[in-house]
All heavy atoms as an XYZ file, in Angstrom:
880
protein
N      91.406    -10.348    -52.764
C      90.349    -11.066    -52.077
C      90.275    -10.659    -50.611
O      89.206    -10.506    -50.075
C      90.588    -12.570    -52.241
C      89.476    -13.395    -51.690
S      88.015    -13.219    -52.713
C      87.313    -14.792    -52.528
N      91.443    -10.489    -49.976
C      91.463    -10.104    -48.564
C      90.806     -8.747    -48.355
O      90.146     -8.534    -47.348
C      92.900    -10.078    -48.031
C      93.472    -11.476    -47.848
O      92.668    -12.418    -47.733
O      94.711    -11.611    -47.827
N      91.003     -7.825    -49.313
C      90.366     -6.511    -49.205
C      88.850     -6.633    -49.219
O      88.160     -5.940    -48.476
C      90.822     -5.592    -50.345
C      92.260     -5.127    -50.186
O      92.792     -5.226    -49.049
O      92.853     -4.679    -51.184
N      88.321     -7.507    -50.066
C      86.873     -7.715    -50.133
C      86.339     -8.265    -48.823
O      85.291     -7.831    -48.329
C      86.508     -8.674    -51.273
C      86.746     -8.064    -52.649
O      86.796     -6.814    -52.737
O      86.880     -8.833    -53.617
N      87.047     -9.232    -48.256
C      86.625     -9.824    -46.988
C      86.675     -8.783    -45.880
O      85.748     -8.670    -45.070
C      87.508    -11.057    -46.632
C      87.212    -11.549    -45.230
C      87.296    -12.164    -47.648
N      87.741     -8.005    -45.844
C      87.861     -6.962    -44.814
C      86.774     -5.901    -44.975
O      86.203     -5.434    -43.999
C      89.249     -6.323    -44.865
C      90.337     -7.233    -44.350
C      91.719     -6.624    -44.481
O      91.894     -5.593    -45.129
N      92.698     -7.262    -43.860
N      86.497     -5.529    -46.206
C      85.441     -4.539    -46.466
C      84.078     -5.076    -46.018
O      83.297     -4.374    -45.386
C      85.412     -4.203    -47.959
C      85.394     -2.738    -48.234
C      85.294     -2.360    -49.708
N      85.647     -3.339    -50.710
C      86.861     -3.464    -51.257
N      87.839     -2.686    -50.892
N      87.081     -4.380    -52.186
N      83.795     -6.335    -46.333
C      82.523     -6.951    -45.932
C      82.438     -7.057    -44.414
O      81.391     -6.750    -43.819
C      82.379     -8.333    -46.561
N      83.519     -7.455    -43.761
C      83.525     -7.552    -42.294
C      83.319     -6.188    -41.665
O      82.592     -6.043    -40.674
C      84.833     -8.175    -41.819
N      83.930     -5.160    -42.219
C      83.757     -3.794    -41.706
C      82.306     -3.349    -41.865
O      81.716     -2.763    -40.964
C      84.695     -2.835    -42.438
C      84.775     -1.475    -41.793
C      85.842     -0.560    -42.410
N      86.978     -1.289    -42.945
C      87.342     -1.284    -44.247
N      86.659     -0.596    -45.134
N      88.385     -1.969    -44.668
N      81.709     -3.670    -43.010
C      80.311     -3.299    -43.240
C      79.390     -4.004    -42.243
O      78.479     -3.389    -41.691
C      79.889     -3.630    -44.670
C      78.473     -3.199    -44.972
C      78.092     -3.435    -46.402
C      76.667     -2.981    -46.615
N      76.207     -3.187    -47.961
N      79.643     -5.284    -41.990
C      78.839     -6.026    -41.019
C      78.966     -5.385    -39.638
O      77.969     -5.189    -38.935
C      79.259     -7.518    -40.981
C      78.666     -8.224    -39.774
C      78.856     -8.209    -42.265
N      80.181     -5.047    -39.225
C      80.381     -4.396    -37.912
C      79.665     -3.056    -37.850
O      79.046     -2.716    -36.848
C      81.876     -4.212    -37.626
C      82.579     -5.452    -37.150
C      83.972     -5.136    -36.607
N      84.794     -4.368    -37.535
C      85.578     -4.889    -38.484
N      85.640     -6.197    -38.626
N      86.292     -4.110    -39.272
N      79.763     -2.273    -38.927
C      79.117     -0.959    -38.955
C      77.597     -1.078    -38.841
O      76.960     -0.335    -38.093
C      79.480     -0.197    -40.236
C      80.942      0.219    -40.275
O      81.620      0.140    -39.212
O      81.421      0.607    -41.360
N      77.027     -2.023    -39.593
C      75.574     -2.221    -39.541
C      75.167     -2.728    -38.165
O      74.178     -2.270    -37.591
C      75.102     -3.176    -40.656
C      73.655     -3.600    -40.440
C      75.263     -2.523    -42.018
N      75.933     -3.667    -37.625
C      75.631     -4.201    -36.297
C      75.636     -3.088    -35.248
O      74.740     -2.998    -34.411
C      76.645     -5.278    -35.926
C      76.404     -5.908    -34.579
C      77.432     -6.972    -34.245
O      78.544     -6.958    -34.801
O      77.102     -7.822    -33.407
N      76.624     -2.196    -35.306
C      76.696     -1.094    -34.356
C      75.528     -0.129    -34.557
O      74.910      0.319    -33.594
C      78.016     -0.352    -34.484
C      78.148      0.789    -33.486
C      79.501      1.473    -33.571
O      80.399      1.021    -34.259
N      79.628      2.575    -32.857
N      75.212      0.171    -35.805
C      74.107      1.094    -36.084
C      72.783      0.517    -35.591
O      71.965      1.230    -35.004
C      74.038      1.395    -37.582
N      72.561     -0.776    -35.817
C      71.328     -1.427    -35.357
C      71.268     -1.393    -33.835
O      70.243     -1.054    -33.242
C      71.231     -2.872    -35.882
C      70.138     -3.651    -35.159
C      70.979     -2.872    -37.379
N      72.374     -1.725    -33.193
C      72.414     -1.735    -31.729
C      72.093     -0.360    -31.162
O      71.301     -0.220    -30.228
C      73.790     -2.209    -31.263
O      73.865     -2.186    -29.863
N      72.701      0.673    -31.716
C      72.443      2.044    -31.253
C      70.992      2.440    -31.498
O      70.353      3.053    -30.654
C      73.390      3.015    -31.948
C      74.827      2.875    -31.514
C      75.789      3.683    -32.363
O      75.338      4.365    -33.321
O      77.002      3.628    -32.089
N      70.485      2.068    -32.640
C      69.106      2.419    -33.006
C      68.100      1.751    -32.060
O      67.161      2.392    -31.582
C      68.860      1.996    -34.450
C      67.935      2.876    -35.203
N      68.251      4.164    -35.563
C      66.693      2.653    -35.671
C      67.247      4.693    -36.216
N      66.278      3.797    -36.295
N      68.307      0.476    -31.788
C      67.394     -0.258    -30.905
C      67.517      0.247    -29.471
O      66.527      0.347    -28.757
C      67.643     -1.784    -31.002
C      66.878     -2.542    -29.933
C      67.244     -2.281    -32.389
N      68.719      0.609    -29.049
C      68.909      1.169    -27.704
C      68.106      2.457    -27.552
O      67.463      2.679    -26.527
C      70.405      1.414    -27.427
O      71.093      0.165    -27.494
C      70.610      2.039    -26.066
N      68.119      3.291    -28.570
C      67.363      4.548    -28.518
C      65.859      4.308    -28.535
O      65.097      4.991    -27.862
C      67.738      5.450    -29.693
C      69.031      6.176    -29.532
C      69.182      7.287    -30.568
N      69.039      6.826    -31.936
C      70.033      6.375    -32.699
N      71.247      6.300    -32.227
N      69.812      6.000    -33.934
N      65.417      3.332    -29.317
C      63.969      3.126    -29.491
C      63.350      2.279    -28.384
O      62.145      2.298    -28.199
C      63.693      2.472    -30.839
O      64.131      1.136    -30.848
N      64.163      1.515    -27.653
C      63.624      0.632    -26.620
C      63.174     -0.680    -27.217
O      63.355     -0.932    -28.409
N      62.589     -1.545    -26.386
C      62.173     -2.858    -26.888
C      61.148     -2.728    -28.009
O      60.289     -1.856    -27.970
C      61.551     -3.538    -25.676
C      61.784     -2.658    -24.509
C      62.260     -1.333    -25.002
N      61.267     -3.600    -28.975
C      60.343     -3.582    -30.106
C      59.313     -4.682    -29.880
O      59.652     -5.861    -29.848
C      61.091     -3.778    -31.427
C      62.059     -2.619    -31.628
C      60.114     -3.890    -32.586
C      63.003     -2.783    -32.778
N      58.086     -4.266    -29.681
C      57.000     -5.212    -29.454
C      55.795     -4.810    -30.289
O      55.714     -3.696    -30.780
C      56.575     -5.257    -27.967
O      56.116     -3.955    -27.579
C      57.718     -5.684    -27.069
N      54.884     -5.738    -30.422
C      53.603     -5.474    -31.062
C      52.507     -5.891    -30.105
O      52.664     -6.846    -29.342
N      51.430     -5.155    -30.098
C      50.296     -5.442    -29.220
C      49.054     -5.548    -30.085
O      48.880     -4.793    -31.030
C      50.131     -4.311    -28.206
C      48.892     -4.421    -27.346
C      48.752     -3.217    -26.419
N      49.787     -3.180    -25.427
C      49.712     -3.755    -24.228
N      48.617     -4.392    -23.885
N      50.700     -3.681    -23.376
N      48.208     -6.504    -29.727
C      46.930     -6.656    -30.424
C      45.892     -7.134    -29.423
O      46.221     -7.834    -28.463
C      47.055     -7.641    -31.577
N      44.662     -6.733    -29.653
C      43.543     -7.140    -28.799
C      42.381     -7.574    -29.652
O      42.205     -7.099    -30.782
C      43.090     -5.973    -27.907
O      44.100     -5.611    -27.004
N      41.570     -8.449    -29.091
C      40.339     -8.829    -29.770
C      39.417     -7.613    -29.780
O      39.580     -6.704    -28.972
C      39.684    -10.013    -29.054
O      39.411     -9.683    -27.709
N      38.453     -7.570    -30.693
C      37.568     -6.409    -30.780
C      36.876     -6.062    -29.459
O      36.685     -4.885    -29.150
C      36.546     -6.806    -31.846
C      37.258     -7.806    -32.692
C      38.152     -8.547    -31.744
N      36.544     -7.068    -28.660
C      35.867     -6.801    -27.385
C      36.851     -6.612    -26.232
O      36.454     -6.400    -25.094
C      34.887     -7.922    -27.056
C      35.562     -9.281    -26.899
O      36.802     -9.373    -27.060
O      34.843    -10.259    -26.633
N      38.153     -6.695    -26.513
C      39.163     -6.515    -25.485
C      39.324     -7.708    -24.553
O      40.045     -7.629    -23.560
N      38.684     -8.822    -24.869
C      38.734     -9.992    -23.990
C      40.103    -10.676    -24.006
O      40.503    -11.295    -23.026
C      37.649    -10.991    -24.378
N      40.825    -10.559    -25.134
C      42.153    -11.165    -25.251
C      43.118    -10.106    -25.764
O      42.835     -9.432    -26.758
C      42.128    -12.367    -26.230
C      43.531    -12.924    -26.438
C      41.188    -13.453    -25.738
N      44.241     -9.953    -25.075
C      45.294     -9.033    -25.494
C      46.612     -9.783    -25.463
O      46.901    -10.512    -24.516
C      45.368     -7.803    -24.572
O      44.113     -7.114    -24.624
C      46.468     -6.847    -24.995
N      47.411     -9.587    -26.503
C      48.707    -10.256    -26.604
C      49.775     -9.223    -26.948
O      49.556     -8.347    -27.782
C      48.683    -11.365    -27.681
C      50.062    -12.007    -27.834
C      47.643    -12.421    -27.349
N      50.938     -9.352    -26.292
C      52.122     -8.568    -26.624
C      53.162     -9.556    -27.134
O      53.416    -10.581    -26.493
C      52.658     -7.802    -25.391
C      53.946     -7.069    -25.728
C      51.614     -6.826    -24.868
N      53.740     -9.256    -28.304
C      54.708    -10.165    -28.923
C      55.931     -9.393    -29.392
O      55.894     -8.171    -29.536
C      54.070    -10.887    -30.104
N      57.000    -10.130    -29.650
C      58.212     -9.569    -30.218
C      58.342    -10.066    -31.655
O      57.719    -11.057    -32.030
C      59.454    -10.004    -29.414
O      59.510    -11.426    -29.401
C      59.409     -9.471    -27.996
N      59.150     -9.395    -32.465
C      59.333     -9.864    -33.836
C      59.945    -11.267    -33.858
O      60.971    -11.506    -33.231
C      60.311     -8.853    -34.445
C      60.235     -7.658    -33.567
C      59.898     -8.169    -32.200
N      59.285    -12.172    -34.527
C      59.819    -13.507    -34.704
C      59.881    -14.374    -33.459
O      60.419    -15.465    -33.491
N      59.317    -13.902    -32.357
C      59.394    -14.672    -31.123
C      58.031    -15.051    -30.597
O      57.001    -14.665    -31.159
N      58.003    -15.793    -29.515
C      56.724    -16.200    -28.925
C      56.068    -15.006    -28.216
O      56.733    -14.000    -27.934
C      57.133    -17.271    -27.913
C      58.518    -16.894    -27.524
C      59.147    -16.314    -28.764
N      54.796    -15.108    -27.898
C      54.143    -14.025    -27.145
C      54.864    -13.773    -25.825
O      55.314    -14.707    -25.158
C      52.731    -14.565    -26.898
C      52.514    -15.568    -27.979
C      53.865    -16.178    -28.236
N      54.993    -12.517    -25.473
C      55.635    -12.130    -24.226
C      54.617    -11.981    -23.103
O      54.945    -12.111    -21.933
C      56.390    -10.800    -24.403
C      57.469    -10.871    -25.454
C      58.556    -11.855    -25.075
O      59.210    -11.692    -24.061
N      58.734    -12.889    -25.888
N      53.386    -11.678    -23.500
C      52.341    -11.450    -22.502
C      50.991    -11.786    -23.134
O      50.720    -11.412    -24.277
C      52.382     -9.983    -22.087
C      51.475     -9.603    -20.977
C      51.678     -8.127    -20.624
O      51.838     -7.283    -21.495
N      51.669     -7.836    -19.351
N      50.160    -12.492    -22.382
C      48.798    -12.809    -22.827
C      47.869    -12.461    -21.683
O      48.053    -12.939    -20.562
C      48.637    -14.301    -23.186
C      49.588    -14.682    -24.336
C      47.193    -14.612    -23.554
C      49.629    -16.161    -24.635
N      46.913    -11.596    -21.967
C      45.919    -11.225    -20.957
C      44.550    -11.699    -21.433
O      44.163    -11.458    -22.580
C      45.915     -9.715    -20.744
N      43.848    -12.374    -20.539
C      42.532    -12.918    -20.853
C      41.558    -12.425    -19.798
O      41.794    -12.602    -18.601
C      42.577    -14.470    -20.858
C      41.212    -15.048    -21.110
C      43.577    -14.972    -21.886
N      40.477    -11.798    -20.230
C      39.479    -11.304    -19.284
C      38.556    -12.449    -18.869
O      38.452    -13.465    -19.573
C      38.649    -10.184    -19.914
O      37.725    -10.722    -20.835
N      37.857    -12.304    -17.769
C      36.902    -13.342    -17.364
C      35.852    -13.625    -18.450
O      35.434    -14.768    -18.629
C      36.260    -12.769    -16.106
C      37.297    -11.849    -15.540
C      37.980    -11.253    -16.744
N      35.469    -12.606    -19.183
C      34.472    -12.793    -20.240
C      34.983    -13.739    -21.328
O      34.204    -14.471    -21.945
C      34.094    -11.448    -20.850
N      36.296    -13.750    -21.562
C      36.864    -14.602    -22.602
C      36.708    -16.080    -22.271
O      36.675    -16.924    -23.173
C      38.338    -14.276    -22.798
N      36.585    -16.399    -20.998
C      36.461    -17.788    -20.597
C      35.153    -18.415    -21.084
O      35.044    -19.636    -21.183
C      36.588    -17.916    -19.081
C      37.928    -17.424    -18.510
C      37.914    -17.523    -16.993
C      39.089    -18.187    -19.106
N      34.181    -17.584    -21.431
C      32.906    -18.086    -21.955
C      33.038    -18.629    -23.379
O      32.119    -19.267    -23.886
C      31.848    -16.986    -21.906
C      31.399    -16.660    -20.493
C      30.168    -15.782    -20.502
N      30.466    -14.437    -20.917
C      30.657    -13.393    -20.098
N      30.565    -13.572    -18.797
N      30.921    -12.209    -20.566
N      34.180    -18.387    -24.009
C      34.394    -18.902    -25.370
C      34.598    -20.406    -25.374
O      34.515    -21.025    -26.427
C      35.642    -18.255    -25.993
C      35.547    -16.796    -26.248
S      37.130    -16.247    -26.949
C      36.945    -14.489    -26.786
N      34.897    -20.976    -24.231
C      35.229    -22.399    -24.167
C      36.695    -22.596    -24.526
O      37.335    -21.701    -25.089
N      37.256    -23.742    -24.214
C      38.696    -23.935    -24.404
C      39.151    -23.834    -25.864
O      40.168    -23.218    -26.151
C      38.968    -25.329    -23.833
C      37.647    -25.981    -23.686
C      36.614    -24.906    -23.601
N      38.393    -24.411    -26.786
C      38.803    -24.380    -28.196
C      38.638    -22.982    -28.782
O      39.510    -22.518    -29.518
C      38.015    -25.409    -29.013
C      38.272    -26.814    -28.580
N      39.471    -27.449    -28.763
C      37.480    -27.710    -27.940
C      39.419    -28.660    -28.265
N      38.213    -28.854    -27.749
N      37.544    -22.326    -28.459
C      37.322    -20.969    -28.946
C      38.349    -19.999    -28.393
O      38.864    -19.140    -29.118
N      38.663    -20.138    -27.112
C      39.647    -19.254    -26.490
C      41.034    -19.506    -27.093
O      41.760    -18.556    -27.402
C      39.670    -19.456    -24.978
C      40.664    -18.596    -24.203
C      40.453    -17.110    -24.476
C      40.554    -18.893    -22.712
N      41.384    -20.767    -27.280
C      42.686    -21.082    -27.886
C      42.794    -20.486    -29.287
O      43.822    -19.901    -29.651
C      42.900    -22.589    -27.922
N      41.745    -20.616    -30.074
C      41.746    -20.067    -31.435
C      41.873    -18.547    -31.405
O      42.602    -17.958    -32.214
C      40.475    -20.491    -32.177
N      41.175    -17.913    -30.459
C      41.233    -16.445    -30.361
C      42.624    -15.987    -29.925
O      43.159    -15.018    -30.459
C      40.168    -15.939    -29.384
C      40.071    -14.435    -29.304
C      39.512    -13.783    -30.568
O      39.338    -14.446    -31.606
O      39.268    -12.570    -30.524
N      43.217    -16.693    -28.980
C      44.579    -16.330    -28.549
C      45.541    -16.474    -29.726
O      46.387    -15.591    -29.955
C      45.023    -17.198    -27.352
C      44.242    -16.786    -26.100
C      46.528    -17.064    -27.117
C      44.458    -17.704    -24.904
N      45.440    -17.539    -30.492
C      46.332    -17.739    -31.646
C      46.131    -16.639    -32.691
O      47.101    -16.125    -33.252
C      46.096    -19.113    -32.268
C      46.474    -20.272    -31.367
S      48.200    -20.283    -30.906
C      48.963    -20.647    -32.472
N      44.869    -16.274    -32.931
C      44.579    -15.223    -33.919
C      45.165    -13.891    -33.468
O      45.827    -13.194    -34.247
C      43.065    -15.102    -34.121
C      42.652    -14.137    -35.223
C      41.136    -14.078    -35.359
N      40.513    -13.378    -34.255
C      40.483    -12.042    -34.128
N      41.058    -11.285    -35.038
N      39.880    -11.481    -33.104
N      44.967    -13.549    -32.204
C      45.452    -12.266    -31.690
C      46.976    -12.283    -31.576
O      47.641    -11.284    -31.857
C      44.788    -11.939    -30.337
C      43.258    -11.831    -30.505
C      45.346    -10.657    -29.741
C      42.810    -10.797    -31.525
N      47.569    -13.424    -31.213
C      49.033    -13.534    -31.131
C      49.662    -13.335    -32.503
O      50.700    -12.677    -32.635
C      49.436    -14.878    -30.540
N      49.023    -13.885    -33.535
C      49.535    -13.712    -34.897
C      49.501    -12.234    -35.290
O      50.455    -11.712    -35.865
C      48.702    -14.559    -35.866
C      49.231    -14.488    -37.280
O      50.422    -14.810    -37.486
O      48.458    -14.115    -38.187
N      48.421    -11.567    -34.952
C      48.309    -10.142    -35.275
C      49.344     -9.335    -34.488
O      49.970     -8.412    -35.025
C      46.897     -9.641    -34.962
C      46.671     -8.212    -35.367
C      45.237     -7.786    -35.191
C      45.081     -6.343    -35.642
N      43.717     -5.866    -35.471
N      49.553     -9.659    -33.225
C      50.555     -8.952    -32.411
C      51.949     -9.131    -32.997
O      52.746     -8.195    -33.053
C      50.507     -9.437    -30.967
N      52.251    -10.347    -33.460
C      53.570    -10.580    -34.044
C      53.723     -9.830    -35.364
O      54.785     -9.271    -35.641
C      53.832    -12.063    -34.237
C      55.281    -12.309    -34.649
C      55.654    -13.743    -34.597
O      55.049    -14.553    -35.307
N      56.622    -14.067    -33.777
N      52.675     -9.779    -36.168
C      52.735     -8.986    -37.413
C      52.980     -7.522    -37.088
O      53.766     -6.848    -37.755
C      51.452     -9.155    -38.225
C      51.348    -10.481    -38.945
C      50.227    -10.493    -40.004
N      48.989     -9.891    -39.582
C      47.981    -10.555    -39.005
N      48.084    -11.846    -38.782
N      46.883     -9.924    -38.666
N      52.319     -7.018    -36.038
C      52.533     -5.631    -35.622
C      53.975     -5.417    -35.165
O      54.588     -4.392    -35.468
C      51.562     -5.235    -34.509
C      50.133     -5.144    -34.986
O      49.855     -5.078    -36.182
N      49.192     -5.155    -34.055
N      54.529     -6.383    -34.426
C      55.917     -6.284    -33.971
C      56.873     -6.306    -35.171
O      57.844     -5.530    -35.206
C      56.239     -7.424    -33.006
N      56.611     -7.173    -36.132
C      57.446     -7.224    -37.333
C      57.430     -5.893    -38.072
O      58.464     -5.406    -38.521
C      56.980     -8.342    -38.266
C      57.257     -9.727    -37.736
O      57.968     -9.895    -36.744
N      56.690    -10.718    -38.382
N      56.254     -5.311    -38.194
C      56.129     -4.018    -38.871
C      56.887     -2.945    -38.110
O      57.588     -2.129    -38.709
C      54.642     -3.638    -39.027
O      54.015     -4.634    -39.844
C      54.478     -2.272    -39.669
N      56.767     -2.944    -36.778
C      57.521     -1.969    -35.977
C      59.024     -2.152    -36.138
O      59.766     -1.180    -36.187
C      57.138     -2.068    -34.509
C      55.732     -1.522    -34.259
C      55.457     -1.157    -32.832
N      56.403     -0.158    -32.380
C      56.907     -0.110    -31.147
N      56.561     -0.998    -30.253
N      57.758      0.814    -30.807
N      59.487     -3.400    -36.228
C      60.913     -3.646    -36.443
C      61.349     -3.056    -37.776
O      62.376     -2.375    -37.857
C      61.220     -5.144    -36.394
C      62.689     -5.520    -36.580
C      63.534     -4.992    -35.423
C      62.837     -7.019    -36.701
N      60.564     -3.286    -38.823
C      60.874     -2.692    -40.129
C      60.908     -1.169    -40.035
O      61.820     -0.535    -40.554
C      59.849     -3.128    -41.177
C      60.154     -4.436    -41.825
N      60.882     -4.558    -42.979
C      59.819     -5.703    -41.468
C      60.983     -5.822    -43.322
N      60.344     -6.550    -42.415
N      59.906     -0.584    -39.382
C      59.857      0.870    -39.250
C      61.059      1.406    -38.479
O      61.614      2.447    -38.824
C      58.570      1.301    -38.544
C      57.327      1.070    -39.349
C      56.053      1.232    -38.525
O      56.064      1.116    -37.308
N      54.948      1.473    -39.205
N      61.452      0.704    -37.436
C      62.558      1.152    -36.590
C      63.890      1.057    -37.321
O      64.738      1.936    -37.181
C      62.614      0.306    -35.300
O      61.379      0.471    -34.601
C      63.757      0.731    -34.406
N      64.061      0.007    -38.108
C      65.363     -0.234    -38.731
C      65.435      0.146    -40.198
O      66.464     -0.075    -40.834
C      65.740     -1.709    -38.578
C      65.891     -2.214    -37.148
C      66.262     -3.682    -37.144
C      66.917     -1.389    -36.380
N      64.397      0.760    -40.743
C      64.377      0.986    -42.187
C      65.499      1.882    -42.687
O      65.880      1.807    -43.844
C      63.015      1.478    -42.676
C      62.647      2.864    -42.181
O      63.364      3.419    -41.342
O      61.614      3.386    -42.640
N      66.078      2.712    -41.826
C      67.187      3.569    -42.261
C      68.544      2.913    -42.051
O      69.554      3.449    -42.464
C      67.153      4.891    -41.513
C      65.950      5.712    -41.860
C      65.980      7.031    -41.193
N      64.771      7.757    -41.555
C      64.349      8.820    -40.944
N      65.020      9.295    -39.926
N      63.250      9.416    -41.333
N      68.540      1.771    -41.375
C      69.795      1.123    -41.012
C      69.996     -0.191    -41.768
O      71.098     -0.535    -42.151
C      69.828      0.851    -39.487
C      71.123      0.215    -39.075
C      69.601      2.133    -38.705
N      68.902     -0.935    -41.981
C      68.977     -2.257    -42.601
C      68.062     -2.278    -43.817
O      66.945     -1.777    -43.772
C      68.538     -3.350    -41.596
C      68.537     -4.714    -42.247
C      69.418     -3.344    -40.370
N      68.543     -2.889    -44.879
C      67.731     -3.057    -46.073
C      66.525     -3.929    -45.710
O      66.702     -5.035    -45.195
C      68.571     -3.741    -47.151
C      67.857     -3.888    -48.478
O      66.605     -3.938    -48.500
O      68.542     -3.971    -49.503
N      65.299     -3.460    -45.942
C      64.105     -4.229    -45.585
C      64.097     -5.633    -46.188
O      63.550     -6.562    -45.610
C      62.947     -3.402    -46.136
C      63.482     -2.037    -46.324
C      64.957     -2.183    -46.556
N      64.742     -5.810    -47.324
C      64.799     -7.138    -47.945
C      65.578     -8.115    -47.068
O      65.291     -9.301    -47.061
C      65.419     -7.054    -49.334
C      64.538     -6.277    -50.320
C      65.233     -6.076    -51.612
N      66.412     -5.228    -51.365
C      67.117     -4.636    -52.310
N      66.825     -4.813    -53.556
N      68.150     -3.875    -51.998
N      66.552     -7.597    -46.325
C      67.320     -8.459    -45.422
C      66.436     -8.970    -44.288
O      66.505    -10.135    -43.916
C      68.535     -7.705    -44.855
C      69.562     -7.326    -45.883
C      70.223     -8.522    -46.531
O      70.430     -9.547    -45.836
O      70.520     -8.449    -47.727
N      65.611     -8.079    -43.724
C      64.693     -8.509    -42.662
C      63.691     -9.530    -43.197
O      63.410    -10.535    -42.545
C      63.954     -7.310    -42.068
C      64.803     -6.331    -41.258
C      63.978     -5.123    -40.865
C      65.396     -7.004    -40.044
N      63.182     -9.274    -44.381
C      62.228    -10.199    -44.993
C      62.887    -11.550    -45.251
O      62.286    -12.596    -45.005
C      61.663     -9.604    -46.294
O      61.029     -8.350    -45.982
C      60.647    -10.530    -46.936
N      64.145    -11.534    -45.698
C      64.870    -12.786    -45.945
C      65.067    -13.573    -44.647
O      65.141    -14.798    -44.672
C      66.223    -12.492    -46.587
N      65.114    -12.871    -43.517
C      65.249    -13.531    -42.216
C      63.910    -14.039    -41.690
O      63.838    -14.606    -40.607
C      65.850    -12.560    -41.197
C      67.303    -12.178    -41.423
C      67.717    -11.058    -40.476
C      68.204    -13.392    -41.247
N      62.842    -13.805    -42.473
C      61.517    -14.284    -42.066
C      60.700    -13.258    -41.311
O      59.647    -13.576    -40.774
N      61.175    -12.016    -41.267
C      60.443    -10.947    -40.585
C      59.711    -10.143    -41.651
O      60.244     -9.197    -42.219
C      61.393    -10.041    -39.755
C      60.608     -8.954    -39.044
C      62.199    -10.865    -38.766
N      58.492    -10.581    -41.944
C      57.680     -9.929    -42.976
C      57.084     -8.639    -42.442
O      56.599     -8.598    -41.316
C      56.549    -10.854    -43.412
C      56.999    -12.146    -44.049
C      57.422    -11.964    -45.491
O      56.978    -11.014    -46.142
O      58.207    -12.801    -45.956
N      57.096     -7.606    -43.253
C      56.457     -6.354    -42.868
C      54.992     -6.432    -43.242
O      54.634     -6.731    -44.375
C      57.098     -5.168    -43.577
C      56.448     -3.872    -43.170
C      57.108     -2.673    -43.815
N      56.497     -1.474    -43.293
C      57.153     -0.368    -43.054
N      58.435     -0.306    -43.299
N      56.537      0.680    -42.573
N      54.131     -6.161    -42.266
C      52.700     -6.131    -42.512
C      52.259     -4.715    -42.828
O      53.073     -3.799    -42.910
N      50.972     -4.518    -42.993
C      50.462     -3.165    -43.237
C      50.622     -2.311    -41.990
O      50.547     -2.810    -40.868
C      48.983     -3.389    -43.561
C      48.660     -4.701    -42.934
C      49.917     -5.515    -42.946
N      50.902     -1.036    -42.190
C      50.998     -0.118    -41.058
C      49.603      0.113    -40.497
O      48.673      0.439    -41.230
C      51.593      1.233    -41.499
C      53.052      1.109    -41.902
O      53.674      0.084    -41.567
O      53.563      2.027    -42.551
N      49.462     -0.087    -39.190
C      48.178      0.114    -38.521
C      48.374      1.025    -37.329
O      49.433      1.047    -36.718
C      47.611     -1.223    -38.023
C      47.266     -2.195    -39.129
C      46.697     -3.499    -38.608
O      46.652     -3.688    -37.384
O      46.306     -4.332    -39.430
N      47.338      1.770    -36.989
C      47.401      2.576    -35.778
C      46.949      1.728    -34.591
O      46.704      0.536    -34.713
C      46.581      3.862    -35.915
C      45.088      3.614    -36.096
O      44.627      2.483    -35.841
O      44.382      4.554    -36.481
N      46.858      2.344    -33.416
C      46.513      1.613    -32.199
C      45.147      0.930    -32.262
O      44.889     -0.041    -31.566
C      46.522      2.545    -30.978
C      47.819      3.288    -30.749
C      47.960      4.502    -31.646
O      46.997      5.270    -31.818
O      49.045      4.681    -32.216
N      44.256      1.439    -33.081
C      42.908      0.885    -33.190
C      42.800     -0.160    -34.299
O      41.723     -0.709    -34.516
C      41.895      2.010    -33.430
C      41.827      3.074    -32.331
C      40.877      4.193    -32.734
C      41.403      2.453    -31.016
N      43.911     -0.424    -34.982
C      43.876     -1.427    -36.036
C      43.539     -0.894    -37.411
O      43.378     -1.662    -38.349
N      43.434      0.426    -37.543
C      43.147      1.014    -38.860
C      44.424      1.047    -39.656
O      45.467      1.450    -39.175
C      42.608      2.438    -38.704
C      41.269      2.505    -38.080
C      40.991      2.709    -36.762
C      40.007      2.327    -38.716
N      39.651      2.669    -36.545
C      39.015      2.453    -37.723
C      39.636      2.079    -40.033
C      37.673      2.333    -38.030
C      38.284      1.965    -40.314
C      37.330      2.100    -39.319
N      44.346      0.632    -40.937
C      45.524      0.686    -41.789
C      45.776      2.106    -42.208
O      44.859      2.858    -42.488
C      45.346     -0.212    -43.004
C      45.360     -1.672    -42.624
C      45.351     -2.563    -43.845
O      45.450     -2.106    -44.973
N      45.247     -3.849    -43.614
N      47.062      2.458    -42.234
C      47.454      3.828    -42.657
C      47.769      3.841    -44.116
O      48.129      2.917    -44.712
C      48.684      4.267    -41.871
C      48.436      4.368    -40.407
C      49.677      4.823    -39.713
N      49.503      4.493    -38.304
C      50.313      4.877    -37.374
N      51.336      5.611    -37.646
N      50.114      4.549    -36.144
C-alpha cells in the first residue's frame, strides 16, 4: 500500500512540476472577447472573474440593463476562450478530463475574430 501512495504522490509532484514549467513558458493564460461593434471588451482567466473590462462611450447608450447584459455575455465568452486556451496549453501535460472535472470546460477553438476552427 505504501508503494502505491508513494507512486501516486510522485506522479502528482511530476505533473505539478510539468504544469508549472509549461505555464511559465506560455505566460498568463487569458481569454479576450469583444462585442461585435467593439463597444465592450473583456479579458478573463480560466475559472476566475474578469480581469479587465473596457467599455466605449458608445456602449453607454445601451442603458444600464443593456450594458450589464452585454458585459455578462462578453465576460462569459472571454472565460470560455480562457478555458479553451488552458486546455490547449496543458493538453500534453494534464488529461483534459481532469480539467473538465475541475469545472474548466473546453469550448470550441476560435480565432481572434471569433471564427470556429
